[in-house]
C-alpha positions in Angstrom: -327.7 -74.0 61.0 -326.4 -77.3 60.3 -323.6 -78.1 57.5 -324.7 -80.8 54.9 -323.1 -84.0 55.1 -321.1 -85.1 52.0 -323.7 -87.6 50.2 -326.4 -85.4 50.5 -324.2 -82.6 48.3 -322.9 -85.4 46.2 -327.4 -86.9 45.6 -327.8 -82.9 45.3 -324.7 -82.6 42.5 -326.4 -85.7 40.1 -330.1 -84.5 40.6 -328.3 -80.9 39.0 -327.1 -82.5 36.0 -329.4 -85.1 35.4 -332.0 -81.8 35.1 -329.5 -79.5 33.0 -328.4 -82.7 30.7 -332.3 -82.3 30.5 -332.8 -79.0 29.8 -329.3 -78.3 27.1 -331.1 -81.5 25.2 -333.9 -80.5 24.6 -332.7 -77.2 24.1 -330.7 -78.3 21.2 -333.7 -80.2 19.9 -335.3 -77.0 20.1 -332.6 -75.1 18.5 -332.1 -77.6 15.8 -335.8 -78.1 14.6 -337.2 -74.1 15.3 -334.2 -71.6 15.4 -331.9 -72.8 12.5 -334.1 -73.2 10.4 -336.1 -69.4 10.5 -332.3 -67.7 11.0 -331.2 -69.4 7.8 -334.2 -68.0 5.9 -333.7 -64.5 7.4 -330.2 -64.5 6.0 -330.4 -65.7 2.5 -334.1 -63.8 2.2 -334.7 -60.7 4.3 -331.4 -59.8 4.4 -331.3 -56.2 3.6 -329.6 -55.5 -0.8 -326.6 -53.9 -0.8 -326.3 -51.9 -4.3 -322.8 -50.7 -5.1 -322.5 -47.5 -6.6 -319.3 -45.3 -7.9 -317.2 -43.2 -5.2 -318.4 -39.5 -4.8 -322.1 -40.1 -6.4 -324.2 -40.4 -3.1 -323.5 -36.6 -2.7 -325.8 -34.2 -3.2 -328.5 -36.0 -4.6 -326.9 -37.1 -7.3 -328.8 -41.1 -7.4 -332.3 -40.7 -7.4 -333.8 -43.2 -4.5 -337.7 -44.2 -4.7 -339.4 -43.7 -1.3 -340.1 -47.2 -1.3 -336.3 -48.4 -2.0 -335.6 -51.0 0.8 -332.0 -51.4 0.5 -328.6 -49.7 0.9 -325.7 -48.5 -0.6 -322.4 -48.9 -0.3 -319.5 -47.1 -2.5 -316.8 -48.7 -4.8 -314.1 -46.9 -7.2 -314.7 -48.2 -10.5 -311.9 -50.7 -11.0 -312.0 -53.5 -12.9 -310.0 -55.7 -10.1 -312.8 -54.3 -7.9 -315.1 -55.7 -9.7 -314.2 -58.9 -10.3 -312.8 -59.6 -6.6 -316.0 -57.8 -4.9 -318.8 -60.1 -7.7 -316.6 -63.4 -6.8 -316.0 -62.9 -3.2 -318.6 -65.7 -1.5 -320.9 -64.0 -0.2 -320.4 -61.5 -3.0 -319.8 -57.7 -1.3 -322.7 -56.4 -3.2 -326.4 -57.5 -4.5 -326.3 -55.3 -7.6 -323.4 -52.6 -8.5 -323.7 -49.5 -11.3 -321.0 -50.5 -13.4 -320.5 -49.4 -16.9 -321.5 -51.0 -20.5 -318.2 -51.9 -21.5 -317.5 -53.6 -17.8 -321.1 -54.6 -18.0 -320.5 -56.5 -21.1 -316.7 -58.2 -20.1 -318.4 -59.0 -16.7 -321.5 -61.0 -18.0 -318.8 -62.2 -20.6 -316.3 -63.4 -18.1 -319.4 -65.2 -15.3 -318.7 -62.6 -13.2 -322.1 -61.1 -13.0 -325.5 -62.9 -14.2 -327.0 -62.7 -17.8 -330.5 -62.4 -17.3 -333.4 -64.4 -18.8 -333.6 -62.6 -23.1 -330.0 -62.6 -22.9 -330.4 -58.9 -21.1 -326.9 -58.5 -19.1 -328.0 -56.0 -16.2 -330.8 -53.5 -16.3 -330.5 -49.6 -17.2 -329.7 -47.5 -14.8 -329.3 -43.9 -16.6 -326.2 -41.6 -17.5 -323.3 -40.8 -15.9 -322.7 -36.6 -16.7 -318.6 -35.8 -16.6 -317.3 -32.6 -17.9 -315.1 -29.8 -17.9 -314.7 -29.0 -14.6 -312.2 -25.5 -14.1 -310.9 -23.2 -10.6 -313.0 -19.9 -11.6 -310.7 -18.1 -9.3 -307.4 -19.4 -11.4 -308.7 -18.4 -14.8 -310.2 -15.7 -15.5 -312.4 -17.0 -18.4 -314.5 -19.5 -19.0 -312.5 -22.5 -20.9 -313.2 -24.6 -23.9 -311.8 -28.0 -25.4 -308.8 -26.6 -26.4 -308.4 -24.5 -23.3 -306.9 -28.2 -21.9 -303.8 -27.9 -23.8 -303.3 -24.1 -24.1 -300.1 -23.9 -21.7 -299.5 -21.0 -22.8 -302.4 -18.6 -21.6 -303.6 -21.8 -18.8 -300.3 -22.2 -16.9 -300.6 -25.3 -14.7 -301.4 -28.9 -14.2 -304.9 -30.4 -15.8 -306.1 -34.1 -14.9 -307.7 -36.7 -16.9 -308.9 -40.5 -15.9 -306.0 -42.7 -16.3 -307.2 -45.0 -18.7 -307.8 -44.7 -22.6 -311.7 -44.1 -22.7 -312.0 -40.6 -22.9 -309.3 -39.7 -22.6 -308.5 -39.5 -26.5 -311.6 -38.4 -27.2 -310.6 -35.4 -25.3 -308.0 -35.2 -27.4 -309.4 -34.8 -30.8 -311.7 -32.9 -29.4 -309.6 -29.9 -27.9 -307.7 -30.7 -31.4 -311.0 -29.8 -33.5 -312.8 -32.7 -34.2 -316.3 -32.1 -33.7 -317.9 -34.3 -31.5 -320.3 -36.5 -34.5 -317.0 -37.2 -36.4 -314.3 -38.6 -32.7 -315.0 -42.4 -33.3 -314.5 -42.1 -37.3 -311.2 -40.7 -36.9 -310.5 -42.7 -33.6 -311.3 -45.7 -36.0 -308.2 -44.6 -38.1 -304.3 -45.6 -37.5 -304.2 -41.6 -38.9 -306.8 -40.1 -36.1 -305.2 -42.7 -33.4 -302.0 -41.1 -34.1 -303.3 -38.0 -33.8 -304.2 -38.4 -30.5 -301.0 -40.2 -28.8 -299.3 -37.3 -29.9 -301.7 -34.7 -28.8 -301.1 -36.5 -25.1 -297.2 -36.6 -25.4 -297.5 -32.9 -26.0 -299.3 -32.8 -22.9 -297.9 -35.0 -20.8 -295.7 -32.7 -18.6 -298.6 -30.9 -17.1 -301.3 -33.8 -16.8 -302.1 -35.3 -13.3 -303.6 -38.5 -13.7 -306.3 -40.3 -11.4 -307.8 -43.8 -11.5 -310.7 -43.4 -9.2 -313.6 -40.4 -8.2 -311.8 -39.9 -5.4 -308.8 -39.8 -6.5 -310.6 -36.7 -8.4 -311.6 -34.8 -5.6 -308.5 -35.1 -3.6 -306.9 -32.9 -6.7 -309.9 -30.8 -6.1 -309.9 -30.2 -2.4 -305.5 -29.9 -3.0 -305.7 -27.2 -5.3 -303.6 -28.8 -7.1 -304.9 -28.7 -10.7 -306.4 -25.2 -12.3 -309.1 -28.0 -14.2 -309.5 -31.3 -15.9 -312.1 -34.0 -17.0 -314.4 -35.9 -14.3 -317.8 -37.1 -13.3 -319.8 -34.0 -11.8 -320.3 -35.6 -8.8 -316.3 -35.1 -8.1 -316.8 -31.3 -7.1 -317.0 -30.4 -3.3 -320.3 -29.1 -1.6 -320.4 -25.0 -2.1 -320.3 -24.6 1.9 -317.9 -23.3 4.3 -316.0 -26.1 5.0 -314.6 -25.8 0.6 -315.4 -21.6 0.5 -311.3 -21.8 0.0 -312.5 -23.8 -3.3 -313.8 -22.1 -6.5 -314.4 -25.1 -8.9 -317.1 -25.0 -10.9 -318.5 -27.8 -14.1 -318.4 -26.0 -17.6 -321.2 -28.0 -18.8 -321.7 -27.2 -22.3 -318.4 -29.0 -22.5 -319.9 -32.5 -20.9 -319.3 -36.7 -21.9 -322.5 -38.6 -21.2 -322.0 -42.7 -20.8 -325.1 -45.4 -19.4 -324.8 -47.1 -16.4 -325.8 -50.4 -15.5 -326.9 -52.4 -12.7 -325.6 -55.5 -12.7 -325.3 -58.6 -10.5 -323.3 -61.2 -9.4 -323.5 -64.4 -10.3 -323.1 -66.7 -7.4 -325.6 -65.2 -5.3 -328.6 -67.9 -4.8 -332.2 -67.6 -6.4 -334.1 -66.5 -4.2 -331.8 -63.6 -3.4 -331.5 -63.0 -7.4 -335.1 -62.8 -7.3 -335.7 -60.0 -4.5 -332.7 -58.4 -6.8 -334.9 -58.4 -10.0 -337.9 -57.1 -8.2 -336.3 -55.0 -6.2 -335.4 -53.6 -9.6 -338.7 -53.2 -10.9 -340.6 -51.5 -8.3 -338.1 -49.4 -6.1 -335.0 -49.1 -8.6 -332.2 -46.4 -7.5 -331.4 -44.4 -11.4 -329.0 -41.8 -12.4 -330.6 -38.4 -14.8 -332.1 -39.4 -18.1 -330.3 -38.5 -21.3 -331.0 -35.3 -21.9 -333.0 -34.6 -25.4 -330.6 -32.6 -26.9 -326.8 -32.4 -26.2 -324.8 -29.4 -25.8 -323.1 -29.1 -29.3 -319.8 -29.4 -27.8 -320.7 -32.2 -25.6 -320.1 -36.0 -26.2 -321.4 -38.9 -25.9 -319.7 -42.5 -24.9 -319.8 -45.3 -27.6 -319.1 -48.1 -25.2 -319.7 -49.8 -28.2 -316.9 -48.8 -29.7 -315.1 -49.3 -26.2 -316.1 -52.9 -26.2 -314.7 -53.5 -29.8 -311.4 -52.2 -29.7 -311.1 -51.5 -26.0 -309.4 -54.5 -25.6 -307.1 -53.3 -27.4 -306.5 -49.7 -26.7 -306.1 -49.7 -23.0 -302.9 -51.8 -23.0 -301.7 -49.6 -26.2 -302.7 -46.5 -23.5 -301.0 -47.8 -20.9 -297.9 -48.5 -22.7 -297.8 -45.3 -23.8 -298.2 -43.9 -20.1 -295.1 -45.5 -19.2 -292.9 -45.0 -22.2 -289.8 -42.7 -21.5 -291.1 -39.3 -22.4 -287.7 -38.6 -24.8 -287.8 -42.0 -26.1 -291.6 -42.0 -27.5 -292.1 -43.7 -30.9 -295.5 -43.3 -33.1 -298.1 -45.7 -31.9 -298.8 -48.8 -34.0 -302.2 -49.1 -34.3 -303.7 -52.6 -34.1 -304.3 -54.0 -37.5 -308.7 -53.6 -37.5 -307.6 -49.8 -37.1 -304.9 -49.3 -39.8 -307.3 -47.8 -42.3 
């Protein structure tokens, strides 16, 4: 076999380089003319919608999902900082997020969430139910609101959400205030002081939780005997959890509205897709019962939208105060009746 001369090798190399250059530049031209716009369109229009729902809500079919729903779900911890960061990230972490009414109003007021046509801030997503959850292995009879404060008959730790909303209501319900008079009582200096005094009495027995998953961990570790939390935090009754005996007492429940909010910084095309999805295949929670149990309470988010900005910091201030140095609560001016 004869060997190629250096000149022949050089000529072949030049021809290869020329053909490669032509092919490469043609490919670039094809990519720039055809591929990129198509990929961009797929990324901004055809990418599956992402719906964020509160932690633990996807278990046990708490969420009703239409057959024609084409998005997918992620969970979030319901903390305000998470709502802020996730909605303002680029791109946002979700296309729609399930929030409480007061967080929806705050998100729209701050520009995190989009205000739709006709000043509509979000779309209704149903109602979330929380209840008195207790360990039937360690408590011999079904408890009521008052049992939460009866540490003689029911010794052990209780758990409440680490926030004023819902916790102040629980204190007054346990002290005999009828559900229909909770917010009228909580709107006065005397009623507010009463709620904080009750929490102060129970403080050594309270384990606070910030997220649904934190409460679920308290149940799994049997760190508490009962508490108030969303029903979705209950572990399933299966072999894995055969030594857990937590059950809800549905007569003693809280009901609160939930809404779908949409980040403000999504593209117009993306927002149009989300609106179409919410119109035709909206995932949703249960509806509100026609008649609430006599000892249950519908959370008044209008009250919390008006008074939450002052009551939540007041609650945090009380939470950080030393037990021995606790001083009477000074209510905001608009609550001094």
